[in-house]
C-alpha positions as semicolon CSV with decimal commas, in nm:
position;residue;x (nm);y (nm);z (nm)
1;X;-5,754;5,861;-2,648
2;X;-5,565;5,749;-2,337
3;X;-5,220;5,883;-2,253
4;X;-5,078;5,530;-2,272
5;X;-5,192;5,486;-2,633
6;X;-5,054;5,828;-2,728
7;X;-4,722;5,733;-2,569
8;X;-4,729;5,403;-2,759
9;X;-4,786;5,587;-3,090
10;X;-4,507;5,833;-3,008
11;X;-4,263;5,546;-2,956
12;X;-4,371;5,377;-3,280
13;X;-4,331;5,697;-3,483
14;X;-3,986;5,766;-3,335
15;X;-3,865;5,411;-3,402
16;X;-3,996;5,411;-3,760
17;X;-3,852;5,754;-3,841
18;X;-3,514;5,667;-3,695
19;X;-3,502;5,343;-3,896
20;X;-3,618;5,517;-4,215
21;X;-3,352;5,783;-4,169
22;X;-3,082;5,514;-4,160
23;X;-3,250;5,327;-4,448
24;X;-3,244;5,625;-4,686
25;X;-2,905;5,762;-4,589
26;X;-2,668;5,468;-4,624
27;X;-2,614;5,402;-4,253
28;X;-2,638;5,079;-4,058
29;X;-2,974;4,903;-4,076
30;X;-3,177;4,956;-3,759
31;X;-3,456;4,714;-3,846
32;X;-3,536;4,479;-4,133
33;X;-3,797;4,564;-4,398
34;X;-4,010;4,291;-4,241
35;X;-3,995;4,460;-3,899
36;X;-4,053;4,808;-4,046
37;X;-4,360;4,699;-4,245
38;X;-4,506;4,519;-3,945
39;X;-4,459;4,820;-3,715
40;X;-4,587;5,059;-3,986
41;X;-4,905;4,851;-4,027
42;X;-4,952;4,837;-3,650
43;X;-4,916;5,216;-3,627
44;X;-5,158;5,273;-3,914
45;X;-5,417;5,046;-3,750
46;X;-5,379;5,233;-3,421
47;X;-5,421;5,568;-3,600
48;X;-5,741;5,445;-3,764
49;X;-5,878;5,317;-3,433
50;X;-5,803;5,638;-3,241
51;X;-5,855;5,893;-3,519
52;X;-5,523;6,053;-3,418
53;X;-5,219;6,098;-3,642
54;X;-4,901;6,255;-3,508
55;X;-4,757;6,534;-3,722
56;X;-4,434;6,346;-3,802
57;X;-4,596;6,006;-3,855
58;X;-4,442;5,810;-4,146
59;X;-4,796;5,725;-4,260
60;X;-4,833;6,092;-4,359
61;X;-4,482;6,188;-4,466
62;X;-4,228;6,083;-4,727
63;X;-3,902;5,977;-4,563
64;X;-3,620;6,209;-4,670
65;X;-3,261;6,142;-4,760
66;X;-2,998;6,354;-4,590
67;X;-2,743;6,351;-4,869
68;X;-2,509;6,647;-4,838
69;X;-2,533;6,914;-5,105
70;X;-2,741;7,199;-5,238
71;X;-3,113;7,154;-5,178
72;X;-3,353;7,213;-5,463
73;X;-3,733;7,205;-5,489
74;X;-3,886;6,957;-5,732
75;X;-4,071;7,094;-6,031
76;X;-4,323;6,812;-5,975
77;X;-4,372;6,655;-5,630
78;X;-4,228;6,303;-5,600
79;X;-4,489;6,136;-5,380
80;X;-4,488;5,776;-5,261
81;X;-4,740;5,502;-5,342
82;X;-4,994;5,332;-5,122
83;X;-4,912;4,965;-5,072
84;X;-5,087;4,634;-5,019
85;X;-5,009;4,265;-4,983
86;X;-5,337;4,151;-5,140
87;X;-5,397;4,089;-5,511
88;X;-5,766;4,172;-5,454
89;X;-5,673;4,531;-5,364
90;X;-5,482;4,570;-5,690
91;X;-5,781;4,446;-5,890
92;X;-6,018;4,682;-5,711
93;X;-5,783;4,977;-5,771
94;X;-5,741;4,891;-6,143
95;X;-6,117;4,931;-6,204
96;X;-6,095;4,708;-6,512
97;X;-5,874;4,960;-6,693
98;X;-5,556;4,867;-6,877
99;X;-5,265;4,862;-6,634
100;X;-4,891;4,798;-6,638
101;X;-4,702;4,585;-6,389
102;X;-4,338;4,663;-6,319
103;X;-4,075;4,612;-6,049
104;X;-4,077;4,813;-5,728
105;X;-3,702;4,863;-5,741
106;X;-3,526;4,886;-5,406
107;X;-3,285;5,174;-5,448
108;X;-3,283;5,553;-5,439
109;X;-3,520;5,764;-5,651
110;X;-3,352;6,029;-5,868
111;X;-3,517;6,288;-6,092
112;X;-3,333;6,383;-6,414
113;X;-3,419;6,698;-6,610
114;X;-3,316;6,768;-6,970
115;X;-3,337;7,086;-7,176
116;X;-3,212;7,142;-7,530
117;X;-3,097;6,782;-7,551
118;X;-2,859;6,818;-7,255
119;X;-2,877;6,697;-6,895
120;X;-2,955;7,000;-6,681
121;X;-2,979;6,849;-6,334
122;X;-3,021;6,533;-6,127
123;X;-3,195;6,566;-5,789
124;X;-3,267;6,306;-5,520
125;X;-3,627;6,255;-5,411
126;X;-3,560;6,397;-5,064
127;X;-3,891;6,448;-4,886
128;X;-4,083;6,446;-5,213
129;X;-4,084;6,825;-5,242
130;X;-3,719;6,921;-5,188
131;X;-3,421;6,704;-5,282
132;X;-3,042;6,727;-5,312
133;X;-2,876;6,830;-5,638
134;X;-2,621;6,559;-5,732
135;X;-2,572;6,653;-6,098
136;X;-2,194;6,640;-6,051
137;X;-2,223;6,262;-5,991
138;X;-2,440;6,189;-6,298
139;X;-2,147;6,084;-6,516
140;X;-2,067;5,809;-6,264
141;X;-2,420;5,665;-6,276
142;X;-2,492;5,431;-6,565
143;X;-2,813;5,506;-6,753
144;X;-2,812;5,887;-6,723
145;X;-2,685;6,014;-7,059
146;X;-2,539;6,362;-7,077
147;X;-2,708;6,425;-7,414
148;X;-3,024;6,296;-7,580
149;X;-3,192;6,346;-7,915
150;X;-3,481;6,553;-7,776
151;X;-3,457;6,931;-7,755
152;X;-3,760;7,021;-7,542
153;X;-3,814;7,012;-7,166
154;X;-3,805;6,658;-7,023
155;X;-3,837;6,540;-6,660
156;X;-3,785;6,170;-6,577
157;X;-3,809;5,985;-6,248
158;X;-3,614;5,664;-6,201
159;X;-3,446;5,439;-5,946
160;X;-3,072;5,424;-5,881
161;X;-2,995;5,060;-5,803
162;X;-2,699;4,826;-5,767
163;X;-2,729;4,464;-5,878
164;X;-2,675;4,185;-5,626
165;X;-2,371;4,070;-5,826
166;X;-2,208;4,415;-5,830
167;X;-2,293;4,464;-5,462
168;X;-2,119;4,142;-5,357
169;X;-1,824;4,218;-5,584
170;X;-1,778;4,566;-5,437
171;X;-1,820;4,441;-5,081
172;X;-1,565;4,165;-5,132
173;X;-1,311;4,383;-5,313
174;X;-1,338;4,695;-5,096
175;X;-1,374;4,534;-4,757
176;X;-1,643;4,792;-4,677
177;X;-1,952;4,665;-4,505
178;X;-2,305;4,751;-4,616
179;X;-2,628;4,573;-4,523
180;X;-2,766;4,552;-4,878
181;X;-2,738;4,707;-5,228
182;X;-2,982;4,989;-5,146
183;X;-2,773;5,081;-4,842
184;X;-2,462;5,099;-5,063
185;X;-2,639;5,303;-5,333
186;X;-2,764;5,569;-5,090
187;X;-2,428;5,583;-4,912
188;X;-2,246;5,622;-5,246
189;X;-2,446;5,929;-5,345
190;X;-2,311;6,107;-5,037
191;X;-1,958;6,086;-5,179
192;X;-1,788;6,378;-5,353
193;X;-1,536;6,180;-5,562
194;X;-1,692;6,085;-5,897
195;X;-1,441;5,803;-5,947
196;X;-1,535;5,648;-5,613
197;X;-1,903;5,659;-5,706
198;X;-1,825;5,500;-6,045
199;X;-1,676;5,194;-5,868
200;X;-2,018;5,121;-5,715
201;X;-2,171;5,030;-6,057
202;X;-2,492;5,224;-5,993
203;X;-2,758;5,190;-6,264
204;X;-3,047;5,431;-6,310
205;X;-3,370;5,283;-6,447
206;X;-3,652;5,528;-6,538
207;X;-4,002;5,429;-6,423
208;X;-4,198;5,752;-6,483
209;X;-4,198;6,017;-6,753
210;X;-4,293;6,309;-6,531
211;X;-4,310;6,570;-6,808
212;X;-4,240;6,613;-7,178
213;X;-4,356;6,881;-7,417
214;X;-4,476;6,599;-7,642
215;X;-4,818;6,469;-7,535
216;X;-4,807;6,092;-7,481
217;X;-5,128;5,977;-7,307
218;X;-5,013;5,613;-7,267
219;X;-4,766;5,509;-6,994
220;X;-4,650;5,221;-7,212
221;X;-4,586;5,458;-7,503
222;X;-4,401;5,691;-7,267
223;X;-4,162;5,412;-7,169
224;X;-4,112;5,323;-7,537
225;X;-4,040;5,690;-7,611
226;X;-3,773;5,700;-7,339
227;X;-3,612;5,382;-7,469
228;X;-3,604;5,531;-7,820
229;X;-3,401;5,813;-7,665
230;X;-3,153;5,557;-7,529
231;X;-3,275;5,507;-7,171
232;X;-3,304;5,158;-7,021
233;X;-3,640;5,162;-6,845
234;X;-3,789;4,937;-6,580
235;X;-3,911;4,595;-6,696
236;X;-4,288;4,590;-6,749
237;X;-4,592;4,388;-6,862
238;X;-4,935;4,513;-6,973
239;X;-5,272;4,375;-6,861
240;X;-5,562;4,482;-7,082
241;X;-5,845;4,351;-6,861
242;X;-5,712;4,303;-6,508
243;X;-5,919;4,058;-6,305
244;X;-5,815;3,853;-6,003
245;X;-5,702;3,554;-6,210
246;X;-5,483;3,755;-6,450
247;X;-5,336;3,976;-6,178
248;X;-5,254;3,679;-5,954
249;X;-5,101;3,496;-6,251
250;X;-4,874;3,792;-6,325
251;X;-4,777;3,822;-5,958
252;X;-4,678;3,453;-5,966
253;X;-4,474;3,502;-6,286
254;X;-4,288;3,803;-6,147
255;X;-4,236;3,632;-5,812
256;X;-4,073;3,337;-5,988
257;X;-3,834;3,578;-6,161
258;X;-3,723;3,682;-5,814
259;X;-3,696;3,334;-5,662
260;X;-3,518;3,198;-5,972
261;X;-3,268;3,485;-5,965
262;X;-3,361;3,609;-6,314
263;X;-3,396;3,973;-6,206
264;X;-3,047;4,112;-6,128
265;X;-3,160;4,407;-5,918
266;X;-3,300;4,419;-5,564
267;X;-3,676;4,471;-5,551
268;X;-3,921;4,487;-5,265
269;X;-4,239;4,426;-5,458
270;X;-4,428;4,526;-5,772
271;X;-4,598;4,843;-5,893
272;X;-4,912;4,874;-6,101
273;X;-5,009;5,191;-6,285
274;X;-5,275;5,296;-6,533
275;X;-5,182;5,307;-6,899
276;X;-5,411;5,609;-6,934
277;X;-5,186;5,884;-6,796
278;X;-5,460;6,149;-6,818
279;X;-5,684;5,941;-6,590
280;X;-5,389;5,867;-6,359
281;X;-5,323;6,239;-6,316
282;X;-5,685;6,308;-6,223
283;X;-5,661;6,150;-5,880
284;X;-5,642;6,335;-5,551
285;X;-5,352;6,353;-5,306
286;X;-5,413;6,187;-4,970
287;X;-5,138;6,232;-4,712
288;X;-4,823;6,177;-4,916
289;X;-4,990;5,949;-5,175
290;X;-5,129;6,042;-5,518
291;X;-5,429;5,808;-5,528
292;X;-5,414;5,720;-5,900
293;X;-5,040;5,754;-5,965
294;X;-4,985;5,385;-5,890
295;X;-5,026;5,112;-5,633
296;X;-4,745;4,907;-5,476
297;X;-4,769;4,536;-5,403
298;X;-4,535;4,389;-5,140
299;X;-4,487;4,021;-5,073
300;X;-4,606;3,887;-4,740
301;X;-4,281;3,742;-4,605
302;X;-4,315;3,395;-4,457
303;X;-4,132;3,357;-4,125
304;X;-4,029;3,050;-3,928
305;X;-3,892;2,994;-3,578
306;X;-3,580;2,782;-3,535
307;X;-3,281;2,722;-3,308
308;X;-2,928;2,850;-3,365
309;X;-2,671;2,571;-3,393
310;X;-2,361;2,792;-3,405
311;X;-2,208;3,108;-3,554
312;X;-1,973;3,048;-3,845
313;X;-1,718;3,326;-3,909
314;X;-1,662;3,358;-4,284
315;X;-1,358;3,552;-4,399
316;X;-1,373;3,728;-4,738
317;X;-1,153;4,022;-4,838
318;X;-1,070;4,198;-4,509
319;X;-1,407;4,147;-4,340
320;X;-1,491;3,846;-4,123
321;X;-1,868;3,801;-4,143
322;X;-2,080;3,618;-3,883
323;X;-2,315;3,360;-4,038
324;X;-2,598;3,202;-3,841
325;X;-2,624;2,823;-3,889
326;X;-2,956;2,695;-3,754
327;X;-3,191;2,398;-3,755
328;X;-3,332;2,368;-4,112
329;X;-3,669;2,529;-4,185
330;X;-3,889;2,541;-4,496
331;X;-3,935;2,892;-4,639
332;X;-4,082;2,989;-4,977
333;X;-4,060;2,628;-5,096
334;X;-3,692;2,576;-5,008
335;X;-3,495;2,448;-4,711
336;X;-3,302;2,723;-4,532
337;X;-3,037;2,662;-4,267
338;X;-2,791;2,954;-4,298
339;X;-2,824;3,334;-4,293
340;X;-2,561;3,607;-4,294
341;X;-2,570;3,833;-3,989
342;X;-2,374;4,099;-4,183
343;X;-2,161;4,241;-3,901
344;X;-2,113;4,272;-3,526
345;X;-2,351;4,569;-3,503
346;X;-2,633;4,357;-3,647
347;X;-2,557;4,078;-3,399
348;X;-2,574;4,328;-3,113
349;X;-2,896;4,485;-3,245
350;X;-3,066;4,147;-3,263
351;X;-2,916;4,022;-2,935
352;X;-2,762;3,710;-3,094
353;X;-2,624;3,460;-2,846
354;X;-2,457;3,123;-2,885
355;X;-2,585;2,774;-2,965
356;X;-2,942;2,721;-2,845
357;X;-3,059;3,077;-2,911
358;X;-3,413;3,074;-3,051
359;X;-3,452;3,293;-3,360
360;X;-3,710;3,386;-3,627
361;X;-3,599;3,387;-3,993
362;X;-3,744;3,490;-4,329
363;X;-3,634;3,500;-4,694
364;X;-3,631;3,876;-4,743
365;X;-3,800;3,973;-5,069
366;X;-3,825;3,601;-5,151
367;X;-3,447;3,568;-5,191
368;X;-3,214;3,635;-4,899
369;X;-3,234;3,432;-4,575
370;X;-3,239;3,676;-4,285
371;X;-3,267;3,660;-3,907
372;X;-3,539;3,908;-3,809
373;X;-3,545;3,870;-3,432
374;X;-3,419;3,674;-3,134
375;X;-3,699;3,497;-2,947
376;X;-3,489;3,369;-2,657
377;X;-3,114;3,422;-2,605
378;X;-2,881;3,145;-2,490
379;X;-2,532;3,246;-2,380
380;X;-2,327;3,539;-2,506
381;X;-2,186;3,581;-2,856
382;X;-1,814;3,500;-2,864
383;X;-1,613;3,705;-3,115
384;X;-1,301;3,527;-3,249
385;X;-0,966;3,676;-3,155
386;X;-0,786;3,528;-3,457
387;X;-0,871;3,506;-3,829
388;X;-1,026;3,169;-3,925
389;X;-0,816;3,164;-4,247
390;X;-0,463;3,272;-4,148
391;X;-0,475;3,254;-3,768
392;X;-0,350;3,610;-3,725
393;X;-0,510;3,856;-3,477
394;X;-0,845;4,021;-3,551
395;X;-0,971;4,365;-3,459
396;X;-1,310;4,536;-3,440
397;X;-1,339;4,850;-3,653
398;X;-1,614;5,110;-3,636
399;X;-1,709;5,296;-3,954
400;X;-1,679;5,674;-3,921
401;X;-1,972;5,715;-4,163
402;X;-2,230;5,461;-4,045
403;X;-2,101;5,366;-3,701
404;X;-2,118;4,999;-3,805
405;X;-1,883;4,762;-3,623
406;X;-1,711;4,493;-3,830
407;X;-1,452;4,228;-3,753
408;X;-1,131;4,250;-3,958
409;X;-0,820;4,041;-4,012
410;X;-0,503;4,242;-3,940
411;X;-0,278;4,031;-4,167
412;X;-0,224;4,210;-4,504
413;X;-0,104;3,882;-4,656
414;X;-0,415;3,682;-4,560
415;X;-0,531;3,463;-4,850
416;X;-0,889;3,581;-4,799
417;X;-0,781;3,932;-4,902
418;X;-0,682;3,794;-5,241
419;X;-1,042;3,700;-5,326
420;X;-1,060;3,958;-5,606
421;X;-0,777;3,800;-5,803
422;X;-0,912;3,445;-5,758
423;X;-1,258;3,560;-5,873
424;X;-1,110;3,699;-6,194
425;X;-0,904;3,383;-6,237
426;X;-1,209;3,151;-6,246
427;X;-1,433;3,393;-6,444
428;X;-1,562;3,318;-6,795
429;X;-1,318;3,569;-6,941
430;X;-1,041;3,398;-6,742
431;X;-1,006;3,023;-6,690
432;X;-1,384;2,977;-6,730
433;X;-1,432;2,733;-6,440
434;X;-1,803;2,656;-6,397
435;X;-1,942;2,605;-6,049
436;X;-1,705;2,834;-5,858
437;X;-1,876;3,158;-5,764
438;X;-1,719;3,434;-5,557
439;X;-1,905;3,305;-5,251
440;X;-1,778;2,952;-5,317
441;X;-1,422;3,079;-5,350
442;X;-1,456;3,263;-5,020
443;X;-1,577;2,938;-4,862
444;X;-1,284;2,736;-4,997
445;X;-1,038;3,005;-4,884
446;X;-1,192;2,995;-4,537
447;X;-1,138;2,618;-4,535
448;X;-0,769;2,681;-4,605
449;X;-0,770;2,511;-4,946
450;X;-0,673;2,808;-5,165
451;X;-0,375;3,040;-5,124
452;X;-0,235;3,046;-5,480
453;X;-0,370;2,991;-5,833
454;X;-0,257;2,630;-5,858
455;X;-0,453;2,544;-5,545
456;X;-0,775;2,592;-5,740
457;X;-0,686;2,292;-5,958
458;X;-0,584;2,102;-5,643
459;X;-0,945;2,129;-5,525
460;X;-0,989;1,790;-5,694
461;X;-0,796;1,647;-5,398
462;X;-1,065;1,785;-5,164
463;X;-1,362;1,643;-5,357
464;X;-1,470;1,424;-5,065
465;X;-1,456;1,713;-4,820
466;X;-1,639;1,944;-5,062
467;X;-1,919;1,688;-5,098
468;X;-1,966;1,705;-4,722
469;X;-1,998;2,083;-4,706
470;X;-2,336;2,240;-4,640
471;X;-2,499;2,327;-4,971
472;X;-2,283;2,098;-5,185
473;X;-2,310;1,719;-5,202
474;X;-2,151;1,448;-5,417
475;X;-2,305;1,570;-5,743
476;X;-2,182;1,927;-5,691
477;X;-1,835;1,801;-5,604
478;X;-1,828;1,577;-5,914
479;X;-1,943;1,867;-6,134
480;X;-1,668;2,085;-5,990
481;X;-1,402;1,823;-6,063
482;X;-1,531;1,794;-6,421
483;X;-1,517;2,173;-6,460
484;X;-1,158;2,179;-6,338
485;X;-1,058;1,908;-6,583
486;X;-1,223;2,096;-6,868
487;X;-1,061;2,426;-6,768
488;X;-0,716;2,267;-6,757
489;X;-0,702;2,324;-7,135
490;X;-0,687;2,700;-7,189
491;X;-0,569;2,955;-7,444
492;X;-0,275;3,178;-7,358
493;X;-0,493;3,488;-7,396
494;X;-0,746;3,369;-7,135
495;X;-0,463;3,263;-6,905
496;X;-0,292;3,601;-6,929
497;X;-0,618;3,777;-6,844
498;X;-0,686;3,535;-6,557
499;X;-0,357;3,616;-6,384
500;X;-0,497;3,953;-6,274
501;X;-0,188;4,147;-6,384
502;X;-0,250;4,521;-6,330
503;X;-0,367;4,700;-6,650
504;X;-0,360;4,375;-6,849
505;X;-0,716;4,316;-6,966
506;X;-0,833;4,094;-7,250
507;X;-0,746;4,336;-7,531
508;X;-0,400;4,414;-7,389
509;X;-0,332;4,041;-7,346
510;X;-0,432;3,986;-7,710
511;X;-0,191;4,258;-7,828
512;X;0,097;4,124;-7,619
513;X;0,047;3,772;-7,748
514;X;0,012;3,903;-8,102
515;X;0,374;4,017;-8,081
516;X;0,531;3,720;-7,896
517;X;0,418;3,379;-7,762
518;X;0,377;3,367;-7,384
519;X;0,709;3,186;-7,313
520;X;0,894;3,453;-7,513
521;X;0,715;3,735;-7,329
522;X;0,828;3,584;-6,999
523;X;1,187;3,542;-7,120
524;X;1,206;3,897;-7,257
525;X;1,081;4,044;-6,930
526;X;1,311;3,834;-6,713
527;X;1,622;3,911;-6,918
528;X;1,558;4,283;-6,973
529;X;1,627;4,577;-6,743
530;X;1,397;4,810;-6,935
531;X;1,038;4,836;-6,798
532;X;0,925;4,988;-7,130
533;X;1,054;4,693;-7,332
534;X;0,699;4,616;-7,458
535;X;0,587;4,977;-7,512
536;X;0,656;4,970;-7,887
537;X;0,377;4,713;-7,935
538;X;0,072;4,882;-8,087
539;X;-0,178;4,973;-7,813
540;X;0,052;4,893;-7,519
541;X;0,257;5,200;-7,429
542;X;0,496;5,252;-7,135
543;X;0,240;5,226;-6,852
544;X;0,103;4,884;-6,951
545;X;0,451;4,762;-7,045
546;X;0,578;4,861;-6,702
547;X;0,290;4,682;-6,526
548;X;0,345;4,356;-6,715
549;X;0,725;4,382;-6,679
550;X;0,716;4,428;-6,302
551;X;0,465;4,144;-6,250
552;X;0,683;3,897;-6,440
553;X;0,996;4,023;-6,261
554;X;0,843;3,937;-5,923
555;X;0,983;3,595;-5,827
556;X;0,675;3,506;-5,622
557;X;0,447;3,573;-5,921
558;X;0,667;3,369;-6,154
559;X;0,676;3,083;-5,902
560;X;0,295;3,084;-5,886
561;X;0,274;3,088;-6,265
562;X;0,516;2,799;-6,309
563;X;0,327;2,600;-6,043
564;X;0,004;2,663;-6,236
565;X;0,159;2,575;-6,573
566;X;0,260;2,236;-6,434
567;X;-0,110;2,146;-6,403
568;X;-0,264;2,291;-6,719
569;X;-0,218;2,279;-7,095
570;X;-0,188;2,614;-7,270
571;X;-0,268;2,663;-7,637
572;X;-0,163;2,965;-7,842
573;X;-0,450;3,194;-7,944
574;X;-0,495;3,265;-8,312
575;X;-0,456;3,644;-8,303
576;X;-0,518;3,716;-8,669
577;X;-0,844;3,676;-8,852
578;X;-0,858;3,336;-9,019
579;X;-1,136;3,440;-9,257
580;X;-1,334;3,738;-9,381
581;X;-1,699;3,631;-9,356
582;X;-1,774;3,906;-9,100
583;X;-1,521;4,158;-9,223
584;X;-1,617;4,521;-9,167
585;X;-1,933;4,433;-8,973
586;X;-2,023;4,523;-8,614
587;X;-2,238;4,285;-8,406
588;X;-2,406;4,295;-8,065
589;X;-2,481;3,959;-7,900
590;X;-2,743;3,930;-7,625
591;X;-2,935;3,651;-7,450
592;X;-2,855;3,278;-7,445
593;X;-2,677;3,098;-7,729
594;X;-2,734;2,736;-7,836
595;X;-2,485;2,640;-8,107
596;X;-2,184;2,797;-7,933
597;X;-2,086;2,703;-7,576
598;X;-2,124;3,068;-7,465
599;X;-2,137;3,422;-7,601
600;X;-1,759;3,459;-7,576
601;X;-1,716;3,168;-7,818
602;X;-1,952;3,334;-8,066
603;X;-1,761;3,661;-8,022
604;X;-1,433;3,480;-8,088
605;X;-1,570;3,337;-8,415
606;X;-1,690;3,679;-8,533
607;X;-1,351;3,833;-8,457
608;X;-1,174;3,543;-8,631
609;X;-1,374;3,635;-8,941
610;X;-1,275;4,001;-8,931
611;X;-1,585;4,128;-8,749
612;X;-1,628;4,337;-8,436
613;X;-1,847;4,274;-8,129
614;X;-1,961;4,559;-7,904
615;X;-2,170;4,565;-7,586
616;X;-2,439;4,815;-7,683
617;X;-2,660;4,886;-7,982
618;X;-2,584;5,207;-8,175
619;X;-2,615;5,348;-8,525
620;X;-2,287;5,175;-8,616
621;X;-2,428;4,829;-8,528
622;X;-2,491;4,609;-8,834
623;X;-2,665;4,314;-8,664
624;X;-2,815;4,232;-8,322
625;X;-2,801;3,857;-8,250
626;X;-3,073;3,742;-8,009
627;X;-3,249;3,405;-7,996
628;X;-3,556;3,577;-7,851
629;X;-3,650;3,824;-8,128
630;X;-3,990;3,898;-7,971
631;X;-3,833;4,015;-7,646
632;X;-3,909;4,370;-7,535
633;X;-3,556;4,412;-7,398
634;X;-3,388;4,750;-7,432
635;X;-3,142;4,619;-7,694
636;X;-3,420;4,472;-7,909
637;X;-3,623;4,790;-7,875
638;X;-3,332;5,013;-7,970
639;X;-3,237;4,792;-8,265
640;X;-3,592;4,814;-8,400
641;X;-3,600;5,192;-8,357
642;X;-3,272;5,227;-8,550
643;X;-3,374;4,980;-8,822
644;X;-3,093;4,739;-8,733
645;X;-3,152;4,376;-8,842
646;X;-3,232;4,149;-8,547
647;X;-3,127;3,791;-8,625
648;X;-3,127;3,461;-8,436
649;X;-2,822;3,243;-8,393
650;X;-2,956;3,010;-8,664
651;X;-2,987;3,302;-8,905
652;X;-2,636;3,417;-8,817
653;X;-2,498;3,073;-8,900
654;X;-2,682;3,066;-9,231
655;X;-2,540;3,406;-9,326
656;X;-2,187;3,386;-9,186
657;X;-2,094;3,025;-9,108
658;X;-2,257;2,762;-9,331
């Protein structure tokens, strides 16, 4: 092999390892998944041609996290899977045996070990052989129970992930800048404060039963066993006789779940595994792959070249994000003309210029438009000196953790920093205004249309301008106006929740209004000098009383409320049960509803009839309401295992309404 080719391989390995190190350790993204896969494939091809593999090549090693903490060897090696972009390879690997298809979740792999029914430890994958013990953070990660009803030795491997919705919510509310949910998840597990980790809404989804003292030779049965113990496992589908037609059909079905936004978590492909776990364990280990442990399928991202029109600076929370607006291109069956550039560091990494810059874009993992490279730069990127929302000075801040540079507004009173409260205001639990997402709110704030609650109902005055915005149109604007008119009639309980008063959630609002109508609550607070004036109300106490009292006492808050009340009609909520048809019964409601406008309306009816609605299935649940009784969802599965009746909405109405 020539020295030039060896030097070329050395550069490839260094670039890939550096990028992987940032990828797995919550730091700024050094290259996109698209770029990493392409360079990885190029390196692998070069290794095959030359017969030379460098010792630290990523084709032979599992990338390690560098999370701080005590290191601990794995009882069972956590190796990675070989990958392909061809359905034919999956069929060949399956060998006609029964297989399971599941998500290749894009997060951080954690291994949980139980003994005597108690959680003993949680360890990161690390390099596959040695990981970091993060057991102290387990209570902050949803899906890792401290106790289970199984007394023997149990080892489970799963993925710690953050949903797109929770990622955007955290990013908006915190002002912290992360490239993607996986980046946030890995960065969060480096924290020491359990409460800080809890804010990230990390979910752990098991995908492998590594060991149990009970012999279960079927992977599907293993997942069922874990769900019987209370775990929420990865979504999966079985294929009894996998041929090219059936495998391709399933790939298409799962791909549509991604493109339609049905799957809430980030994924970067699919995984197939044998149902026969004995056969799966009989394979050899090649490099850092166990040949029969599973096979990963990754989508072949479709790219397109286009020309940058301009950079739009979008202000949400305290971060001002650059957004590339470019000549429209067709990708994955849709027209794409905008892509977030995340932060200034990403712009610098790509070499983004001004209008006329030629760029290549993809829809990463079939969902998120992303600029992957600059083909030809035109001009130099101009960073705004003032906030596009309030006009106050901006500043560039560099993260001490990741080194990422972001643009921030220096004005603490900027309307964009109030995005959290406006998001709660329009939510289903609040004013229930359809068609206004957090991203849409951020857009309207950036346009200067929203600075107080009442401004949201004044959006009707901007209907013509909204129709002209990119991504909207006349129909969207008309739907928004209709939603605002519908939401203008609201109950006092939903209004009180929507106002984002500290410590005043839905239940507290219900208790306050159960003691006094809203106008009386306002009068009492305004005329009293005692912050604990409401503390005698059952379930309130001095802390919540003080929070409500101080909010009402603030003249600016009261002015905003009176402005809002001039545009809406408020009805008193019936706080006592009006009947007893559900008295003493506990329900869980999941999935879509048809007779009621939404699940909250069904919940309200149950409570009005003396019943109780909870969010999870347990032994105290009397009925699970689900219009898809054949679903293999975790709630359905758990209800069946506990012998809890699973009824449709029609059956509920027959039993408790008609």
